[in-house]
N, C-alpha and C positions, 0 to 999 in steps of 0.2 A: 504494500500499499504507499510505500514512502514516496514513490515518483508521483502517483495519482494525488495523494494528499497535497503534495507540493503545487500540483497543477491548480487544485481548488484554491491554494493560497495565492497563486499568481493571478488567477482570475479576479479574486477578491480585491487583491493590490492594485490590479488594474482598473476595477471599477472605481476605486477611491482616487485613482490619478485622473481618470477622465473626469470624476466629478469635481475635482479641484481645478482642472482646466476650464471646465464648463461654466462654474460659478464665478471664476476670476476674469472671464473674457467675454462679457455680453457685448452686443454691438454698441448700447448705449445704457449707462447706468439709470437713465431716466425711465427706461421702459424694460422692466424685468418681471417675469411672472412670479407671484408671491412664493411658491415652493422654492424658488431659486434665489431668495433673499435670505440673509442672516436674521434671526431674531434681532429687534431692536436693542433690546436688553434683556430681560426675563423672558423665558420660553424656549420653544425648540422647533426648529424647521428642519426639512430634509436636507437642507444645505448645512446645518449646523452639525450634522452627522459626519461629514466628509472628513475632516481632519482627525476627530478622535478615533474613527475607524482605522485610519492609516497608522495613528500611534499604536492601537489595539494590535494591528497586524505586525507591526515591528516587534511587539512582544511575542507574539506567536513564533515568529521567524528566529527569535532568539533562543526560544527552546531547543530548536534543531541546530542552530550555530554553536551554541555553548555546549551542546552534547560533544562536539568534536575535541574541546578541551576538558571533557569529563567533569564539567562544572567546577574546575579548581583554578586557582591563580597559577599562571605560568607565563614565562616570558613572551611566548607567541601571544597568549591572550591579552597581557598588558599591552604589547606593541599594537596589536589589532584595535584594541580599545581606543587607546590615545589618538592613534593614527585617523581613525574613522571619526572620533569626536571633532578632533581638530579641522579635518577636511570639510564636514558638514558645516561646522560654524563658520569656516572661510568662504565656503560656497554661499551661505546666506548673506554674509557681508558684501560678497561680489555682486549679488542680484541688487542690493540696496545701492551700492556704489555705482554700478552700470546705469541705473535708472535715472541717478542724480547727474551724472556725467552726459548721458544723452539730453536731460532736460536744460544742460547749459548752466547748472549750479557750479558758482565759483566756489573753490575750496571744498570739494565733495567730501572729504574725510571729516571736515569739521561738522557735516550734517549727515553722517551715515546712520542710518538706523542699526542699532547694535543689536536689537532683538528681532526675530521673526520667525516664520515657520520653520526654516532649516535649522535654526539656532535652538529652537525648543527641542526639536527632533534629537539634535546632537546632546543637549544636556539631559533630556530624559532617557537617552539611550546609555550615557555614561553612567548616570548615578543608578539607573535600573540594573545594569549589568554588575557594577560593584556591589549592590545589594543582594542580587541573585546568586552570584559566586561566592560572596562573603558569608551570607547567612545560610544559604542552602536549603534548609529545612522548610518544607512547604507551609508548616503550621506557623512557625515564625515569620516567614515572609507575609502571610495573611494578616498577622498580628501587626507588623509594621505598616502594611498598606493601610489598615483601619485606623491606625493612630495617626497616619500622615493625613488622611482624609478628615478625621475627627479634629485634629489639631488645627488644620487648614480652615475648616468651618468655623471654629472658635476665632481664628484671626480675622476673618472676613466679618463675623458678628460684631467684634470689637473695634475693627478699625474702618467702619463705614464701607465694608467691602462690596455691599450690594447697592450702593450708591453710585450713579455715574457722575462723579464729580471730582474735583482736585483734591478732596480730602480723603478719596479712597485709599486705602492702605497699599494697593497695588500701584497706583499712580505716584504716591508719596514715596515708596521704596525705589522706583526706578527714576524718578527725578533726582533724588538724593544720590544715587549711584552712578547714573550716566549723564544726568543733566538734560534739560528740555531739548536742546538742539538735536539729540541723538533719539528722540522718541517718536512714536506715531501720534498723531493727532486725530482723535475720535471724535466723530460727529455727534452732536446733541440734538434731540428731537426738535428744537427751536431754530435748526440750522446753523448754531454756533459749533465751535470746536474746542476740545481741550486736550492737553497732553495726557493720554491715557493709552497704553500700549495693550492691545488683546494678547499679546503673546509676552506679557511682563515676566519678569524674573520671579516674583513670588508665587505668581499664577501657574508657573511651570512646575511647581511642587507637587500638585495633585497628578500631574501627568505622569510620574514616576509610578504611582499606584496603578495608573492606566495600563502602562507597560507590563507591570508585574501580573495583573489579571490576565492579559493577553498571553504571557508567559506560562500561566497555569494551564489555560485552554491548550496552549501548544504541547504541554506535558502530557495532557490527557490524550491528544491525538497521537502521541509518540508510544502510547501504552500498546502492549501486546494482545491486549483483549479484543474481543470481537468488535468490528466497526460500529454495529449499532449500538452496543452498550456504551461504547465511547461518546458517540453523538448524543445519547440519552443523558450522559453525565454532563456534557457541555449545555445541553438544553435547560436541565434542571438550574445549573450555574445561571444561565441566561435569565431564565425566569425569576430566580431569586434577585439577581440584581435589579431587574426591572422593577419588580414589587417593591423591594427596599428603597429604591432611588425615587420612585413616584411617591411612596408614603412620606419619606423625609422631606420632598420638595415643598411640603406645606409650611416647613420652618426654614428650610435652606433652598430657596429657588433654583431651578434649573437656569443656568447662565453660562453661555460658552466664553463671553468676553473676560469672565473672572475665572472660567474653568471650574465652577463649583463642584463640591463633593459628590451632589446628587447628580450634576451632568456627568461625572465619570461613571457612576454606577448604572445610569440609564443608557448612556451611549456604548457602554461595554456590554450591558445586556442585550441590546439591539445588534451590536457586532457578533456576539456570540452565536445568537440565534441565526443570522445571516450566514456565518461560517458553517453553521450545521446544515442549513438549507443547501449551499453550495456544495458542500461534501457529499451530501445524499444525492444531490441531482447530478454531479459530474462523475463522483467515484462509484456510486452504487447504481443509479440509473443509467450511466455512461452517455448522459446527455451532454456532449462536449462541444459540439460544432458552434452552437450559439456563443460560447465564450471565448472562441479564438481571438477576435479582436481585443478583448480585455486582457486576454494571456498575453499577448504580443506588448500590450502597454506594461503589464505587471513584471516583464522580464527586464526591462530597463527603466525603472519608474523615477529613479534620483535623476537620471539623464535627461529623460524627456520633460520632467518638471523644469528643470533649469533652463532647457531649450525653449519651452513653452514661455517662460519668463522673459527670456531674451528676445524672442519674436514679438511678444506683445508690446514690449519696449520700443522696438525698432519701427513696429507699425504705428506707433504714436508720433514718432519724431521725423519719420521720414515723409516729406510734404510733397503733395501734387496739386497743382494749380491752387496754392494757398491754403489747402486743408491737408490734414494728416492722412496717410494711406489708409489707416483703420476706419477714419470717418468716410472716406470716399468708397469704401467698400460696403460699409453699413447703409450709406444713403442710396447706393446702387440696389441693394437689397431691398430697401424700404421703398423705392420707386415701383418695384415690381409687386410687392406685397402691401396690402392696404393697413394691414396692423403693425404698429411700432414694436409691440411685445413679440410677435412672431418673427418679425425681420431681426430683432435683436437676438432671439433664440437661434435662427437660422445662421447667423453670423458666428456664434460660438460654436455651433456644430460644425461648420465649415473649417473653422480655425482648429478643432480637434480632428477632423478629416486630415489636414495638412500635416498636423503632428504625427498622425497615425503613419502617414507615408514614410516619415523620417524613422520612426521606431521599427516599422515593418522591413525595412532594408536591412536594418541592423539585425533582425530577427533572423531573416533569410540567410544572412551571411554568419549566423551564428555569433554575433558580437555582443556580448553581454558586459556593460560598463559597471563596475563594482568599485567600492572603496574599502 
Protein backbone atom coordinates (compact mmCIF):
# COMPACT_ATOMS: atom_id res chain seq x y z
CA UNK A 1 0.00 0.00 0.00
CA UNK A 2 2.93 2.39 0.37
CA UNK A 3 3.02 3.76 -3.16
CA UNK A 4 -0.80 3.92 -3.42
CA UNK A 5 -1.04 5.66 -0.09
CA UNK A 6 1.46 8.23 -1.25
CA UNK A 7 -0.57 8.69 -4.46
CA UNK A 8 -3.55 9.69 -2.34
CA UNK A 9 -1.35 12.10 -0.43
CA UNK A 10 -0.02 13.61 -3.66
CA UNK A 11 -3.57 14.14 -4.91
CA UNK A 12 -4.59 15.82 -1.66
CA UNK A 13 -1.47 17.97 -1.75
CA UNK A 14 -2.20 18.88 -5.36
CA UNK A 15 -5.78 19.85 -4.54
CA UNK A 16 -4.54 22.25 -1.86
CA UNK A 17 -1.95 23.79 -4.19
CA UNK A 18 -4.60 24.32 -6.87
CA UNK A 19 -6.79 25.84 -4.18
CA UNK A 20 -4.03 28.22 -3.13
CA UNK A 21 -3.45 29.37 -6.69
CA UNK A 22 -7.19 29.71 -7.33
CA UNK A 23 -7.99 31.94 -4.35
CA UNK A 24 -4.82 34.04 -4.72
CA UNK A 25 -5.28 34.91 -8.39
CA UNK A 26 -8.77 36.16 -9.26
CA UNK A 27 -9.25 38.34 -12.31
CA UNK A 28 -10.22 41.14 -9.95
CA UNK A 29 -10.51 41.27 -6.17
CA UNK A 30 -13.72 43.28 -6.59
CA UNK A 31 -15.63 40.34 -8.09
CA UNK A 32 -15.12 37.05 -6.27
CA UNK A 33 -17.70 34.39 -5.44
CA UNK A 34 -18.33 34.17 -1.69
CA UNK A 35 -16.86 30.65 -1.22
CA UNK A 36 -13.59 31.90 -2.75
CA UNK A 37 -13.20 34.65 -0.15
CA UNK A 38 -11.65 34.34 3.30
CA UNK A 39 -13.90 35.06 6.26
CA UNK A 40 -13.54 38.74 7.13
CA UNK A 41 -12.74 37.82 10.74
CA UNK A 42 -14.50 35.09 12.73
CA UNK A 43 -16.02 32.25 10.74
CA UNK A 44 -14.99 29.69 8.15
CA UNK A 45 -15.26 29.54 4.37
CA UNK A 46 -14.01 26.85 1.94
CA UNK A 47 -11.09 29.17 1.12
CA UNK A 48 -10.04 29.18 4.78
CA UNK A 49 -9.45 25.41 4.58
CA UNK A 50 -6.72 25.56 1.93
CA UNK A 51 -3.67 26.64 3.96
CA UNK A 52 -4.42 24.54 7.07
CA UNK A 53 -4.98 21.52 4.83
CA UNK A 54 -1.49 21.98 3.41
CA UNK A 55 -0.09 22.33 6.93
CA UNK A 56 -1.86 19.10 7.90
CA UNK A 57 -0.50 17.30 4.81
CA UNK A 58 3.00 18.40 5.76
CA UNK A 59 2.52 16.62 9.08
CA UNK A 60 1.28 13.46 7.35
CA UNK A 61 4.30 13.49 5.04
CA UNK A 62 6.63 13.97 8.01
CA UNK A 63 5.52 10.61 9.38
CA UNK A 64 6.85 8.91 6.27
CA UNK A 65 9.96 11.11 5.98
CA UNK A 66 11.04 10.78 9.62
CA UNK A 67 10.67 7.00 9.51
CA UNK A 68 13.80 6.99 7.33
CA UNK A 69 15.71 8.34 10.33
CA UNK A 70 13.90 5.92 12.66
CA UNK A 71 12.52 9.01 14.43
CA UNK A 72 15.91 9.60 16.07
CA UNK A 73 18.24 12.57 16.13
CA UNK A 74 21.09 11.99 13.71
CA UNK A 75 23.50 14.06 11.69
CA UNK A 76 21.46 13.46 8.54
CA UNK A 77 18.23 14.46 10.26
CA UNK A 78 19.68 17.70 11.67
CA UNK A 79 21.23 18.69 8.33
CA UNK A 80 17.97 18.08 6.47
CA UNK A 81 15.91 19.87 9.12
CA UNK A 82 18.06 23.00 9.17
CA UNK A 83 18.57 23.09 5.39
CA UNK A 84 14.88 22.74 4.59
CA UNK A 85 13.84 25.27 7.22
CA UNK A 86 16.32 27.89 6.03
CA UNK A 87 15.52 27.38 2.33
CA UNK A 88 11.76 27.56 2.92
CA UNK A 89 12.12 30.75 4.94
CA UNK A 90 14.44 32.36 2.38
CA UNK A 91 12.08 31.47 -0.47
CA UNK A 92 9.29 33.24 1.39
CA UNK A 93 11.49 36.31 1.77
CA UNK A 94 12.37 36.11 -1.92
CA UNK A 95 8.71 36.26 -2.98
CA UNK A 96 8.20 39.34 -0.82
CA UNK A 97 11.39 40.98 -2.12
CA UNK A 98 10.53 40.16 -5.73
CA UNK A 99 7.09 41.77 -5.52
CA UNK A 100 8.60 44.92 -3.97
CA UNK A 101 11.31 45.18 -6.64
CA UNK A 102 8.79 44.71 -9.43
CA UNK A 103 6.59 47.38 -7.85
CA UNK A 104 9.51 49.81 -7.98
CA UNK A 105 9.87 50.17 -4.22
CA UNK A 106 13.13 51.84 -3.25
CA UNK A 107 15.25 49.97 -0.69
CA UNK A 108 13.05 46.82 -0.81
CA UNK A 109 14.96 45.18 2.05
CA UNK A 110 13.75 47.98 4.31
CA UNK A 111 10.13 47.01 3.56
CA UNK A 112 10.35 43.27 3.00
CA UNK A 113 7.63 41.28 4.73
CA UNK A 114 9.48 39.01 7.13
CA UNK A 115 6.58 36.65 7.74
CA UNK A 116 4.40 34.86 5.21
CA UNK A 117 3.06 31.52 4.01
CA UNK A 118 6.39 29.80 3.33
CA UNK A 119 7.94 31.28 6.47
CA UNK A 120 5.09 29.84 8.52
CA UNK A 121 5.56 26.45 6.89
CA UNK A 122 9.28 26.62 7.68
CA UNK A 123 8.77 27.41 11.37
CA UNK A 124 6.01 24.84 11.84
CA UNK A 125 8.12 22.20 10.10
CA UNK A 126 11.16 23.01 12.24
CA UNK A 127 9.49 22.99 15.66
CA UNK A 128 7.12 20.17 14.75
CA UNK A 129 10.02 17.95 13.67
CA UNK A 130 12.02 18.72 16.81
CA UNK A 131 9.08 17.86 19.06
CA UNK A 132 8.19 14.69 17.17
CA UNK A 133 11.74 13.33 17.21
CA UNK A 134 12.57 14.66 20.68
CA UNK A 135 9.42 13.48 22.45
CA UNK A 136 8.58 10.44 20.30
CA UNK A 137 5.87 8.97 22.56
CA UNK A 138 2.45 9.65 20.95
CA UNK A 139 0.74 10.20 24.30
CA UNK A 140 3.25 12.86 25.29
CA UNK A 141 2.97 14.52 21.87
CA UNK A 142 -0.81 14.62 22.28
CA UNK A 143 -0.44 16.27 25.68
CA UNK A 144 2.02 18.82 24.30
CA UNK A 145 -0.34 19.64 21.42
CA UNK A 146 -3.18 20.12 23.88
CA UNK A 147 -1.06 22.38 26.07
CA UNK A 148 -0.03 24.44 23.03
CA UNK A 149 -3.64 24.93 21.95
CA UNK A 150 -4.94 25.62 25.46
CA UNK A 151 -2.11 28.01 26.27
CA UNK A 152 -2.55 29.84 22.98
CA UNK A 153 -6.28 30.26 23.63
CA UNK A 154 -5.50 31.82 27.00
CA UNK A 155 -3.02 34.21 25.36
CA UNK A 156 -5.67 35.29 22.87
CA UNK A 157 -8.29 35.75 25.57
CA UNK A 158 -6.00 37.88 27.74
CA UNK A 159 -4.35 39.81 24.92
CA UNK A 160 -7.29 41.07 22.84
CA UNK A 161 -6.53 38.23 20.44
CA UNK A 162 -10.02 38.09 18.98
CA UNK A 163 -10.12 41.80 18.19
CA UNK A 164 -9.03 43.11 14.81
CA UNK A 165 -7.14 46.02 16.30
CA UNK A 166 -3.63 47.29 16.94
CA UNK A 167 -3.99 46.10 20.55
CA UNK A 168 -4.21 42.48 19.40
CA UNK A 169 -1.38 40.54 21.08
CA UNK A 170 -0.39 39.05 17.71
CA UNK A 171 -0.01 42.50 16.17
CA UNK A 172 1.79 43.85 19.24
CA UNK A 173 4.28 40.95 19.19
CA UNK A 174 5.07 41.38 15.49
CA UNK A 175 5.40 45.16 15.71
CA UNK A 176 7.75 44.82 18.68
CA UNK A 177 9.97 42.20 17.05
CA UNK A 178 9.97 43.26 13.39
CA UNK A 179 8.68 46.82 13.14
CA UNK A 180 5.72 48.07 11.12
CA UNK A 181 7.72 48.39 7.89
CA UNK A 182 8.08 44.60 7.70
CA UNK A 183 4.46 43.64 8.39
CA UNK A 184 1.38 42.96 6.31
CA UNK A 185 -1.39 45.55 6.50
CA UNK A 186 -4.79 43.96 7.12
CA UNK A 187 -7.96 45.52 5.76
CA UNK A 188 -10.61 46.70 8.23
CA UNK A 189 -14.38 46.46 7.55
CA UNK A 190 -14.55 50.27 7.17
CA UNK A 191 -11.91 50.24 4.43
CA UNK A 192 -9.02 51.27 6.65
CA UNK A 193 -5.88 49.20 7.27
CA UNK A 194 -3.80 48.28 10.29
CA UNK A 195 -0.47 46.54 10.72
CA UNK A 196 -1.61 42.98 11.39
CA UNK A 197 0.02 39.92 9.84
CA UNK A 198 -2.26 36.87 9.37
CA UNK A 199 0.92 34.78 9.32
CA UNK A 200 2.21 36.38 12.51
CA UNK A 201 4.90 34.85 14.68
CA UNK A 202 2.70 34.20 17.71
CA UNK A 203 -0.13 32.77 15.60
CA UNK A 204 2.35 30.28 14.12
CA UNK A 205 2.47 28.54 17.51
CA UNK A 206 -0.80 26.57 17.04
CA UNK A 207 0.41 25.51 13.58
CA UNK A 208 2.85 23.22 15.39
CA UNK A 209 -0.12 21.33 16.83
CA UNK A 210 -1.65 21.20 13.33
CA UNK A 211 1.49 19.52 12.01
CA UNK A 212 1.56 17.04 14.91
CA UNK A 213 -2.07 16.04 14.30
CA UNK A 214 -1.21 15.42 10.66
CA UNK A 215 1.75 13.36 11.84
CA UNK A 216 -0.58 11.21 13.95
CA UNK A 217 -2.73 10.51 10.88
CA UNK A 218 0.37 9.63 8.90
CA UNK A 219 1.39 7.18 11.60
CA UNK A 220 -1.99 5.49 11.37
CA UNK A 221 -1.62 5.19 7.60
CA UNK A 222 1.78 3.56 8.08
CA UNK A 223 0.44 0.86 10.39
CA UNK A 224 0.45 -2.75 9.17
CA UNK A 225 -3.21 -3.32 9.99
CA UNK A 226 -5.97 -3.76 7.42
CA UNK A 227 -6.63 -0.57 5.41
CA UNK A 228 -10.31 -0.29 6.39
CA UNK A 229 -9.34 -0.40 10.06
CA UNK A 230 -6.81 2.39 9.54
CA UNK A 231 -9.34 4.56 7.74
CA UNK A 232 -11.86 3.95 10.52
CA UNK A 233 -9.33 5.14 13.10
CA UNK A 234 -8.63 8.34 11.17
CA UNK A 235 -12.37 8.89 10.65
CA UNK A 236 -13.04 8.62 14.37
CA UNK A 237 -10.20 11.04 15.07
CA UNK A 238 -11.50 13.47 12.44
CA UNK A 239 -15.05 13.41 13.79
CA UNK A 240 -13.77 13.90 17.34
CA UNK A 241 -11.68 16.89 16.25
CA UNK A 242 -14.62 18.42 14.39
CA UNK A 243 -17.04 17.94 17.29
CA UNK A 244 -14.58 19.30 19.85
CA UNK A 245 -13.66 22.27 17.70
CA UNK A 246 -17.25 23.28 16.95
CA UNK A 247 -18.24 22.84 20.61
CA UNK A 248 -15.37 25.00 21.88
CA UNK A 249 -15.93 27.62 19.17
CA UNK A 250 -18.70 29.15 21.28
CA UNK A 251 -15.98 30.39 23.62
CA UNK A 252 -13.00 30.42 21.23
CA UNK A 253 -14.22 31.53 17.78
CA UNK A 254 -13.06 29.93 14.56
CA UNK A 255 -10.63 32.44 13.10
CA UNK A 256 -8.02 31.84 10.41
CA UNK A 257 -6.30 35.20 10.76
CA UNK A 258 -5.33 34.46 14.36
CA UNK A 259 -5.22 30.68 13.66
CA UNK A 260 -7.35 30.02 16.75
CA UNK A 261 -7.14 26.68 18.53
CA UNK A 262 -10.67 25.76 17.44
CA UNK A 263 -9.64 26.60 13.87
CA UNK A 264 -6.86 24.03 14.21
CA UNK A 265 -9.22 21.35 15.53
CA UNK A 266 -11.95 21.90 12.95
CA UNK A 267 -9.65 22.16 9.92
CA UNK A 268 -7.69 19.09 11.03
CA UNK A 269 -11.00 17.28 11.39
CA UNK A 270 -12.05 18.19 7.86
CA UNK A 271 -8.58 17.34 6.49
CA UNK A 272 -8.60 13.94 8.22
CA UNK A 273 -11.98 13.02 6.75
CA UNK A 274 -10.98 14.26 3.30
CA UNK A 275 -7.82 12.16 3.50
CA UNK A 276 -9.95 9.13 4.38
CA UNK A 277 -12.26 9.81 1.43
CA UNK A 278 -9.38 10.13 -1.04
CA UNK A 279 -7.64 7.02 0.26
CA UNK A 280 -10.89 5.06 -0.06
CA UNK A 281 -11.58 6.42 -3.54
CA UNK A 282 -8.06 6.10 -4.95
CA UNK A 283 -6.56 3.16 -3.08
CA UNK A 284 -9.57 0.95 -2.44
CA UNK A 285 -11.97 1.78 -5.28
CA UNK A 286 -9.07 2.43 -7.70
CA UNK A 287 -10.75 5.58 -9.08
CA UNK A 288 -7.53 7.31 -10.01
CA UNK A 289 -7.89 8.93 -13.44
CA UNK A 290 -9.84 11.95 -12.19
CA UNK A 291 -7.02 12.82 -9.79
CA UNK A 292 -4.24 12.83 -12.39
CA UNK A 293 -4.00 16.66 -12.74
CA UNK A 294 -3.92 17.07 -8.97
CA UNK A 295 -1.33 14.31 -8.68
CA UNK A 296 0.84 16.22 -11.17
CA UNK A 297 0.51 19.40 -9.11
CA UNK A 298 1.21 17.44 -5.92
CA UNK A 299 4.55 16.10 -7.12
CA UNK A 300 6.11 19.58 -7.33
CA UNK A 301 4.03 21.63 -4.88
CA UNK A 302 6.65 24.04 -3.59
CA UNK A 303 8.09 24.75 -7.03
CA UNK A 304 4.74 25.53 -8.65
CA UNK A 305 3.62 27.65 -5.69
CA UNK A 306 6.69 29.86 -6.14
CA UNK A 307 6.34 29.92 -9.93
CA UNK A 308 2.69 30.95 -9.59
CA UNK A 309 3.69 33.75 -7.22
CA UNK A 310 6.37 35.03 -9.60
CA UNK A 311 4.08 34.81 -12.64
CA UNK A 312 1.28 36.65 -10.85
CA UNK A 313 3.67 39.48 -9.98
CA UNK A 314 5.00 39.69 -13.55
CA UNK A 315 1.48 39.82 -14.99
CA UNK A 316 0.77 42.82 -12.77
CA UNK A 317 3.92 44.80 -13.67
CA UNK A 318 4.16 44.08 -17.41
CA UNK A 319 2.12 46.78 -19.14
CA UNK A 320 0.33 46.73 -22.48
CA UNK A 321 -1.15 49.99 -23.80
CA UNK A 322 -1.11 51.55 -20.37
CA UNK A 323 -2.67 48.63 -18.49
CA UNK A 324 -1.12 45.64 -16.77
CA UNK A 325 -1.08 42.38 -18.71
CA UNK A 326 -3.20 40.86 -15.95
CA UNK A 327 -5.86 43.55 -16.35
CA UNK A 328 -5.79 43.21 -20.14
CA UNK A 329 -6.42 39.47 -19.97
CA UNK A 330 -9.20 39.87 -17.43
CA UNK A 331 -10.98 42.66 -19.32
CA UNK A 332 -10.76 40.58 -22.51
CA UNK A 333 -12.53 37.73 -20.73
CA UNK A 334 -15.07 40.13 -19.21
CA UNK A 335 -15.86 41.57 -22.64
CA UNK A 336 -17.03 38.11 -23.71
CA UNK A 337 -18.75 37.07 -20.48
CA UNK A 338 -21.53 39.26 -19.04
CA UNK A 339 -20.80 38.41 -15.40
CA UNK A 340 -17.75 39.95 -13.68
CA UNK A 341 -17.63 37.20 -11.04
CA UNK A 342 -17.58 34.50 -13.71
CA UNK A 343 -14.93 36.36 -15.70
CA UNK A 344 -12.80 36.67 -12.57
CA UNK A 345 -13.12 32.93 -11.94
CA UNK A 346 -12.32 32.05 -15.56
CA UNK A 347 -9.16 34.14 -15.34
CA UNK A 348 -8.07 32.22 -12.24
CA UNK A 349 -8.79 28.89 -13.93
CA UNK A 350 -6.79 29.90 -17.01
CA UNK A 351 -3.93 30.90 -14.74
CA UNK A 352 -4.11 27.47 -13.08
CA UNK A 353 -4.10 25.85 -16.52
CA UNK A 354 -0.94 27.71 -17.53
CA UNK A 355 0.80 26.63 -14.33
CA UNK A 356 -0.38 23.08 -14.95
CA UNK A 357 1.42 23.03 -18.29
CA UNK A 358 4.65 23.95 -16.51
CA UNK A 359 4.39 21.31 -13.83
CA UNK A 360 3.12 18.71 -16.33
CA UNK A 361 6.31 19.08 -18.40
CA UNK A 362 8.37 18.46 -15.26
CA UNK A 363 6.22 15.45 -14.38
CA UNK A 364 6.63 13.93 -17.83
CA UNK A 365 10.39 14.35 -17.56
CA UNK A 366 10.27 12.84 -14.05
CA UNK A 367 11.76 16.02 -12.57
CA UNK A 368 10.70 16.46 -8.96
CA UNK A 369 12.16 19.54 -7.28
CA UNK A 370 12.57 19.03 -3.55
CA UNK A 371 14.51 20.71 -0.77
